[in-house]
N, C-alpha and C positions, 0 to 999 in steps of 0.2 A: 755577844761574846765574840775574843776575836783571839785568834789563833796564834797569835805575831808575837817572838816572845824574843829577851836580849838576850846574845850569847853572854856568858857567862867570862868568858877570857878572852873575846876581841872586843867585846861592847856593841858590837852588831844586833838591830833589830834583822830578824829571819820570820820566813814562816817554818809549820810544822813537816813540810814537804819540801826535799833535798834533789836536784836532779842532776843526773852526773856530769851533764856537758856546762850543766848553768841554764841550758834551754828545756820548757815543757815539752815532752814526746809527744807524737804526732797523736790524734785524735786519734784513730784509728789503729794504735801501736796497741802491744799485746797488755792483757790485763795483768800481766805481772812484774815485769821489767818498763812497758813500755817501747820496745824496739819494735821497726814496721816489721809486719809479715814478709815482708820479700827477703828482709836480711836476717831473719830471727833461728829460724834452723833448733838447734837445743842448747839452751844457755840455764846458767846456774845463779839463782839470787838467793839469798838469808832466810825470806819470810816464805817460798815459796819451792825452793830447792830445786834440783835438776826439773826444768819443763821444757814442752815446747810451745807456739804460739797459741795462746787463746781470746779469742774475741773481749773486749773491755765491755763492762756494763756499760749503760743506757748514761749515768751519774759519771762515770770515770768519762765517757766523752765528752757529755756537756762540760764538766769541769776541765777537760785538757784543751775544752775550744776557749775557756775563756781564761784561761791560766797564759794561752801564745798570744790572746788578743792585749791581755795585761803589759806582756811582756814588748810587745811591738812599741804598743803608749807609751812604754818605760821609756825604749830604744831610739824613738822618735823625741822624746819630749829633751833626754840626753844628749842628743846630737850637737847642736852648739857647742854646749857645755863643751863635749869630749872632745869635738875641731878645734875649739880657742884655747885649750890644754895642749892640743900636737903640734898647734902653729908656737905653742909657747907664751903664751899670753900669761900676765900675771894674775892669779884669781886669786884674789883675797877678798873674805868678808870684811865688811864695814870697821867693825873695830881691829882687826888687824891694821886696816888702811889707817885709822887713827892715829893707832902708835907708831907705825913708821913715818906719818908725817908728823907729830911730836918730836924721832928721833932725832929726824931730819933738820927739825929747827933750833934743837940745843948742838948741834953739831958744827962747829964752828964752818966757815965758807970753804978753807982752805983746803982743811981736809974732806970736805964734800967730793962725793966719784959722779962724773957727768951723766 
């Protein structure tokens, strides 16, 4: 069973758990909101209301460690693509490349841009 769903508005795939800043919380973060104990104080979250820091469950710690490892793997996998995009590389898939090649072949030589 997979818990990944497709967002009906954007069409993007996503998991059932979302993180405020896009990064998984530290493994030892609050049981309810994921904030580290050193910066927590009193915090409000809809599911738990106003609360102070509480130790996460063992299952939460394990899940957070796995999520952080997965995010790190994904970031390292995407790093070359992001670097090429930032350099301004023309990143297109094979079908778009074929379409551009066909369009260029039908364009008269005098109209082609260098």
